[in-house]
C-alpha positions as CSV (number, residue, x, y, z in Angstrom):
1,M,-8.3,12.0,-28.1
2,K,-7.0,13.8,-25.1
3,N,-7.4,12.3,-21.7
4,T,-7.0,14.0,-18.4
5,Y,-4.0,12.6,-16.5
6,R,-3.4,13.1,-12.8
7,V,0.3,13.6,-12.4
8,Q,2.1,13.6,-9.0
9,Y,5.2,15.5,-8.2
10,M,7.3,16.6,-5.2
11,T,10.5,18.3,-4.3
12,K,13.8,16.3,-4.3
13,A,14.0,16.5,-0.5
14,E,10.4,15.2,-0.1
15,Y,11.2,12.5,-2.6
16,M,14.2,11.3,-0.6
17,D,12.1,11.3,2.6
18,Y,9.3,9.4,0.7
19,M,11.8,6.8,-0.6
20,G,13.3,6.5,2.9
21,G,9.9,5.4,4.2
22,A,8.5,8.6,5.6
23,M,4.9,8.3,6.7
24,F,3.8,11.8,5.7
25,C,5.0,13.4,2.5
26,N,3.6,16.4,0.6
27,I,2.7,14.8,-2.8
28,N,1.4,17.5,-5.1
29,T,-1.0,16.5,-7.9
30,I,-2.0,18.3,-11.1
31,D,-4.5,17.3,-13.8
32,V,-3.2,17.7,-17.3
33,K,-5.0,17.1,-20.6
34,A,-2.7,15.2,-22.9
35,E,-2.7,12.6,-25.7
36,S,-0.5,10.2,-23.8
37,A,0.9,9.6,-20.3
38,Q,4.4,10.5,-21.4
39,E,3.1,13.8,-22.9
40,A,1.5,14.6,-19.5
41,V,4.7,13.9,-17.7
42,N,6.7,16.1,-20.0
43,A,4.2,18.9,-19.6
44,V,4.5,18.8,-15.8
45,K,8.3,18.6,-16.0
46,A,8.2,21.7,-18.2
47,M,6.0,23.5,-15.6
48,H,8.1,22.3,-12.6
49,P,11.6,21.6,-13.7
50,D,13.0,21.5,-10.2
51,M,10.5,18.8,-9.0
52,V,10.6,15.0,-9.2
53,V,7.7,13.8,-11.3
54,N,6.0,10.4,-11.1
55,E,6.6,8.8,-14.5
56,N,3.5,6.7,-14.4
57,P,0.5,8.9,-14.2
58,R,-3.1,7.6,-14.3
59,T,-6.1,9.0,-15.9
60,V,-8.7,10.7,-13.7
61,A,-11.3,8.3,-15.0
62,E,-9.2,5.3,-13.8
63,I,-8.7,6.9,-10.4
64,E,-12.4,7.7,-10.0
65,A,-13.4,4.2,-11.1
66,E,-11.1,2.7,-8.6
67,N,-12.4,5.0,-5.8
68,K,-16.0,4.0,-6.7
69,A,-15.1,0.3,-6.6
70,W,-13.5,0.8,-3.1
71,E,-16.6,2.7,-1.9
72,E,-18.9,-0.1,-3.2
73,K,-16.7,-2.7,-1.5
74,F,-16.8,-0.8,1.8
75,R,-20.5,-0.3,1.6
76,A,-21.0,-4.1,0.8
77,E,-18.9,-5.0,3.9
78,E,-20.8,-2.6,6.1
79,E,-24.1,-4.0,4.9
80,K,-22.8,-7.6,5.5
81,K,-21.8,-6.6,9.1
82,A,-25.2,-4.9,9.7
83,A,-27.1,-8.0,8.4
84,A,-25.0,-10.3,10.6
85,K,-25.7,-8.1,13.6
86,A,-29.4,-8.1,12.8
87,R,-29.4,-11.9,12.5
88,R,-27.6,-12.2,15.9
89,E,-30.1,-9.8,17.6
90,A,-33.1,-11.6,16.1
91,R,-31.7,-15.0,17.3
92,D,-31.1,-13.5,20.7
93,I,-34.7,-12.1,20.8
94,A,-36.1,-15.5,19.7
95,N,-34.1,-17.2,22.5
96,G,-35.3,-14.6,25.1
97,I,-31.9,-13.0,25.5
98,T,-32.1,-9.3,26.2
99,P,-29.3,-6.9,25.2
100,E,-28.3,-6.6,28.9
101,K,-28.1,-10.3,29.3
102,R,-26.0,-10.6,26.0
103,K,-23.6,-8.0,27.5
104,A,-23.4,-10.0,30.7
105,I,-22.8,-13.2,28.8
106,N,-20.0,-11.6,26.7
107,N,-18.4,-10.2,29.9
108,L,-18.5,-13.7,31.5
109,K,-16.9,-15.2,28.4
110,R,-14.2,-12.6,28.5
111,H,-13.4,-13.3,32.1
112,E,-13.4,-17.0,31.6
113,N,-10.9,-16.6,28.8
114,N,-8.8,-14.4,31.0
115,V,-8.8,-17.2,33.7
116,K,-7.8,-19.8,31.2
117,G,-4.9,-17.6,30.0
118,L,-3.7,-16.9,33.5
119,E,-3.9,-20.6,34.4
120,Y,-1.8,-21.5,31.4
121,Q,0.8,-18.8,32.4
122,I,0.8,-20.2,36.0
123,A,1.4,-23.7,34.6
124,E,4.3,-22.5,32.5
125,L,5.8,-20.6,35.4
126,M,5.5,-23.7,37.6
127,K,7.5,-25.7,35.0
128,E,10.2,-23.1,35.0
129,L,10.2,-23.1,38.8
130,E,10.7,-26.8,38.9
131,I,13.6,-26.6,36.5
132,E,15.3,-23.8,38.5
133,K,14.8,-25.8,41.7
134,K,16.6,-28.8,40.1
135,I,19.4,-26.5,39.0
136,V,19.8,-25.1,42.5
137,E,19.9,-28.7,44.0
138,R,22.5,-29.7,41.4
139,K,24.7,-26.6,42.2
140,K,24.4,-27.3,45.9
141,A,25.5,-30.9,45.4
142,E,28.5,-29.7,43.3
143,I,29.5,-27.2,46.0
144,E,29.3,-29.9,48.8
145,K,31.6,-32.2,46.7
146,M,34.3,-29.4,46.6
C-alpha cells in the first residue's frame, strides 16, 4: 500500500545555515507516494541530487493528524480562557463591580506593586550606602594613621 510522504529538502548552504541555528531557512517540501519512507527519500534524492534531503519523512496523514490535535488543543485553551473570563465578569457583576471600576482596581493594584518594588530597591540601596560609608570611614582612619 502506497502512502503519501512529505519529504523536506534544502540546498547545502541553507542546510549549513539551518544547522548553525539560523532562524529563517528555506525548507522545501514535496509530497511523494511511496511504499516506504526510505523509498520516498530515494525518489526525492533522484529528483534533486544536489540537495540535502531529510532522511526521516512523515506521512501526510500523520502531519494532518498532529495539526488537528494542535488546533483542538488551542481551541480548548481559548474556550477555557473565555469561560474563566465569563466567570470573572459574572462574579464582578454579582458583587456590583462595573468594568470601569474593575479597570480602576487593577490599575491601583499595579501601582501598589510598583510602590512595593521601589521600596524594596530603596532598602537594598540604603544597605549598600551604609556599607560604602563604613568603607570610607575605614579608609579615612587608615590614611590618618599614615
